[in-house]
C-alpha positions in Angstrom: -22.1 -21.5 -75.1 -20.1 -18.6 -73.6 -23.0 -16.5 -71.7 -20.2 -14.4 -70.2 -19.4 -12.9 -73.5 -23.0 -12.4 -74.6 -23.9 -10.6 -71.7 -23.5 -6.9 -71.5 -24.4 -4.3 -68.9 -25.2 -0.7 -69.9 -27.2 2.2 -68.6 -31.1 1.9 -69.1 -32.9 4.3 -71.3 -36.2 5.6 -70.0 -38.3 3.1 -71.9 -36.1 0.3 -70.2 -36.9 1.9 -66.7 -40.5 1.3 -67.8 -39.6 -2.3 -68.6 -37.9 -2.8 -65.2 -41.3 -1.4 -63.4 -43.3 -4.0 -65.5 -41.1 -6.9 -64.4 -41.3 -5.6 -60.9 -45.1 -5.8 -61.1 -44.6 -9.4 -62.6 -42.5 -10.3 -59.4 -45.8 -9.1 -57.2 -44.1 -5.7 -55.9 -47.0 -3.8 -57.1 -45.3 -0.7 -58.1 -46.8 2.8 -58.3 -48.2 3.9 -61.8 -45.7 6.7 -62.1 -42.7 5.2 -60.1 -40.5 5.1 -63.4 -40.3 8.7 -64.1 -39.8 9.5 -60.3 -37.2 6.8 -59.8 -35.0 7.5 -62.9 -35.0 11.3 -62.3 -33.5 10.8 -58.8 -30.3 9.4 -60.5 -30.5 8.9 -64.4 -27.2 7.3 -64.5 -28.0 4.9 -61.8 -30.3 2.5 -63.7 -28.7 -0.8 -65.4 -30.0 -3.1 -67.7 -28.1 -6.6 -68.4 -28.5 -7.8 -72.0 -27.9 -11.3 -73.4 -27.7 -11.0 -77.2 -29.0 -7.6 -77.0 -32.2 -8.7 -75.2 -32.9 -7.1 -71.9 -32.8 -10.1 -69.2 -31.8 -8.3 -65.8 -31.9 -4.9 -64.3 -30.9 -3.2 -61.2 -31.0 0.5 -59.7 -28.1 2.1 -57.7 -29.3 5.6 -56.8 -26.4 7.9 -55.8 -28.2 10.5 -53.8 -25.1 12.3 -53.1 -21.2 11.5 -52.5 -21.8 9.6 -49.1 -25.1 7.7 -49.6 -26.6 5.4 -52.2 -29.6 2.8 -52.4 -29.9 -0.6 -54.2 -33.3 -1.6 -55.8 -35.0 -3.1 -58.6 -32.6 -6.0 -58.8 -34.5 -8.5 -61.2 -33.2 -11.1 -63.5 -35.9 -12.7 -65.7 -36.8 -16.3 -64.6 -35.6 -17.8 -67.7 -32.1 -16.4 -67.3 -31.4 -17.2 -63.7 -28.8 -19.1 -62.4 -26.4 -18.3 -65.3 -24.4 -15.6 -63.4 -26.0 -12.7 -65.0 -27.3 -11.5 -61.7 -24.0 -11.4 -60.0 -22.6 -9.6 -63.1 -25.2 -6.7 -62.9 -25.0 -6.7 -59.2 -21.2 -6.1 -59.3 -21.8 -3.3 -62.0 -24.2 -1.5 -59.6 -22.0 -1.8 -56.6 -19.2 -0.5 -58.6 -21.0 2.6 -59.6 -21.8 3.6 -56.0 -18.3 3.1 -54.8 -17.4 4.0 -51.5 -20.7 5.3 -50.3 -22.6 4.0 -47.6 -25.1 1.5 -49.4 -28.6 0.6 -48.5 -31.1 -1.9 -49.6 -34.4 -3.5 -48.8 -33.8 -7.3 -49.8 -36.0 -10.4 -49.2 -35.1 -11.9 -46.0 -34.2 -15.3 -47.6 -31.3 -13.3 -49.5 -29.6 -11.9 -46.3 -26.8 -14.3 -46.3 -25.7 -13.4 -50.1 -25.9 -9.7 -49.2 -23.7 -10.1 -46.2 -21.2 -11.6 -48.7 -21.1 -8.2 -50.3 -20.6 -6.5 -46.9 -24.2 -5.8 -46.0 -25.3 -6.1 -42.5 -29.1 -6.1 -41.0 -30.2 -2.9 -39.5 -33.7 -3.9 -39.1 -36.7 -5.5 -40.9 -39.5 -3.6 -42.7 -43.0 -5.2 -42.7 -45.4 -4.5 -45.3 -49.0 -4.2 -44.0 -51.8 -4.1 -46.3 -55.8 -3.8 -45.9 -58.7 -2.0 -46.8 -59.0 0.9 -44.6 -62.0 2.7 -43.3 -62.0 6.4 -43.7 -62.0 8.4 -40.6 -63.0 12.1 -39.8 -60.3 14.3 -41.9 -58.0 16.2 -39.7 -56.6 19.9 -40.6 -53.8 19.2 -42.9 -51.8 21.0 -45.6 -51.2 20.2 -49.0 -47.4 19.6 -49.0 -47.1 21.1 -52.4 -48.2 24.5 -50.6 -45.5 24.2 -48.1 -42.2 25.9 -48.7 -40.3 23.5 -50.4 -37.1 24.1 -48.8 -38.7 23.3 -45.5 -40.1 20.2 -46.7 -36.7 19.0 -48.0 -35.3 19.8 -44.6 -38.0 17.8 -42.7 -37.4 14.9 -45.2 -33.5 14.9 -44.9 -34.0 14.8 -41.1 -36.1 11.4 -41.4 -34.0 10.2 -44.4 -30.4 9.1 -44.7 -29.5 12.1 -46.7 -30.9 15.0 -48.8 -33.0 14.1 -51.9 -34.7 17.5 -53.1 -34.6 16.1 -56.9 -36.7 13.0 -55.8 -38.9 14.6 -53.6 -39.9 17.4 -55.9 -41.0 14.7 -58.4 -42.7 12.5 -55.6 -44.9 15.0 -54.4 -46.1 16.2 -57.7 -46.7 12.8 -59.6 -50.3 12.4 -61.1 -52.8 10.4 -58.9 -51.0 11.2 -55.6 -51.7 13.2 -52.5 -49.1 14.6 -50.3 -50.1 16.2 -47.0 -48.2 17.9 -44.0 -49.0 18.7 -40.6 -48.2 22.3 -40.1 -48.4 24.3 -36.7 -46.9 27.7 -36.2 -45.3 27.5 -39.4 -43.4 24.3 -38.6 -43.7 20.9 -40.3 -44.5 18.3 -37.8 -44.9 15.4 -40.4 -45.7 14.7 -43.8 -46.9 11.7 -46.1 -47.5 10.7 -49.7 -50.4 8.6 -51.0 -49.6 7.3 -54.6 -51.8 5.2 -57.0 -50.4 1.8 -57.6 -51.4 -1.1 -59.8 -53.5 -2.3 -56.9 -54.9 0.2 -54.6 -52.6 3.0 -53.0 -49.4 2.9 -51.2 -48.6 5.5 -48.4 -45.0 6.5 -48.3 -43.1 8.2 -46.8 -45.1 8.8 -43.8 -42.8 10.8 -41.5 -44.1 12.4 -38.2 -42.8 13.8 -34.9 -45.0 11.5 -33.0 -47.8 8.7 -33.5 -50.9 11.2 -33.1 -49.6 13.3 -36.0 -48.8 10.1 -38.0 -52.4 8.7 -37.3 -54.0 12.0 -38.4 -51.7 12.1 -41.5 -52.8 8.6 -42.4 -56.4 9.3 -41.8 -56.1 12.3 -44.2 -54.4 10.4 -46.9 -56.9 7.6 -47.0 -60.0 9.6 -46.5 -60.8 10.0 -50.3 -59.9 6.4 -51.3 -62.5 4.6 -49.3 -62.8 0.9 -50.3 -59.2 0.8 -51.8 -56.5 -1.6 -50.7 -53.9 0.4 -48.6 -50.2 -0.7 -48.4 -48.0 0.8 -45.6 -44.2 -0.6 -45.3 -43.1 0.2 -41.5 -39.8 -0.3 -39.8 -40.6 -3.3 -37.3 -38.7 -1.5 -34.7 -41.0 1.3 -34.6 -43.7 -0.2 -32.3 -46.1 2.8 -32.6 -45.9 2.5 -36.6 -46.9 -1.3 -36.3 -49.5 -0.4 -34.0 -50.9 2.2 -36.3 -51.1 -0.3 -39.3 -52.6 -2.9 -36.9 -55.3 -0.6 -35.4 -56.5 0.3 -39.0 -57.1 -3.4 -39.6 -54.0 -4.0 -41.7 -52.3 -7.2 -42.1 -48.5 -8.4 -42.8 -47.9 -9.3 -46.1 -44.3 -9.9 -46.1 -41.1 -8.4 -44.9 -37.8 -7.2 -46.2 -34.3 -7.0 -44.6 -33.0 -3.3 -44.3 -29.3 -3.8 -44.6 -26.2 -1.2 -45.1 -22.9 -1.7 -45.9 -21.5 0.4 -43.0 -23.2 1.4 -39.8 -26.8 2.2 -40.3 -27.3 5.9 -40.7 -28.3 7.7 -37.6 -32.0 8.5 -38.6 -34.8 8.7 -36.1 -36.5 5.6 -37.0 -39.1 6.3 -34.3 -40.5 9.1 -36.7 -40.6 6.8 -39.8 -43.9 5.3 -39.8 -43.8 4.5 -43.6 -40.7 3.8 -45.9 -40.9 5.7 -49.0 -40.3 2.8 -51.2 -38.4 -0.5 -51.1 -36.7 0.5 -54.4 -35.2 3.9 -53.3 -35.2 3.6 -49.6 
C-alpha cells in the first residue's frame, strides 16, 4: 500500500474549516463557537486539509498576517491515520506556504524537540488557567466596537507581532462575544475579548498597560457570565498575568511552548495578560 501517492494536501473549503474546529474540540481544545469564520477570514488561503483517498484525515492552519509574520495552528492528524507520515507532509506544505516569514506557534511542550528540527526556538511558555470566577464590581469601560477602529488596531498591533486588522474586525464583532476597552482622555489603555466556547468562555486577547487595567477589564468581561468556566491563556513570564489568574481562583490546566523560527518579535509581553488564541497567536 503506497500511502504517499494516495495522500494529497489542498486548501480547505469553508465547511472543512468547520470540520477542523470539530477535530480541535475532540482533542479537548475547547474552541470558540464562532472560531471557524474568524480564523479563516484572517487568511483564507492559509488553511490546508490532507486527504487520503479523498477522505479528510489531517489539517493545519498557516496564517500569513503580512509579508513578515505568520502563525501555525490547528495541526491535527486524525488518530487512526497517525504514524504514516501524513503529519509531516501537511506540515511541510504549511511551512512552504509561509516561506521566509518569521513563523510562530503554540505547541504542546512534549513536541518542542520536533519543532526545533524545523528551526523553531522556545521563547516562553503559555499557561492555560481555568476556573469559575466570582463576578466583581463592574468598572467603567467602553464597548470596543464603539472605539475608533484605527485606534484599536494600533493598540493591538503594539501588543501583537504585527498588524491584523482583518482578524480583529471579525474577532470583536463575532456573536456571543463581548469586547471591552479601557479608554481615558481619548486614549486606549487596554482591551479584551470574551467569547463563548464549547465549555464556558475564553478571554483573549487581554492586553493592558498595567495590572490594574487588566484586572478591571477582566472583571468587566466576566461580570455577566457568573457561574461559567472562564479560560485565560497567559505568558508565564508575565508574573502579573499569572497573579491575576490565580487571584481569581483559576488553576493551571496545561501549558504550551511559544516558539518562533527567528528571534521572538519585540512585543511588550508585560502588557499581554491573555493570549488571543493558541491557534492564531
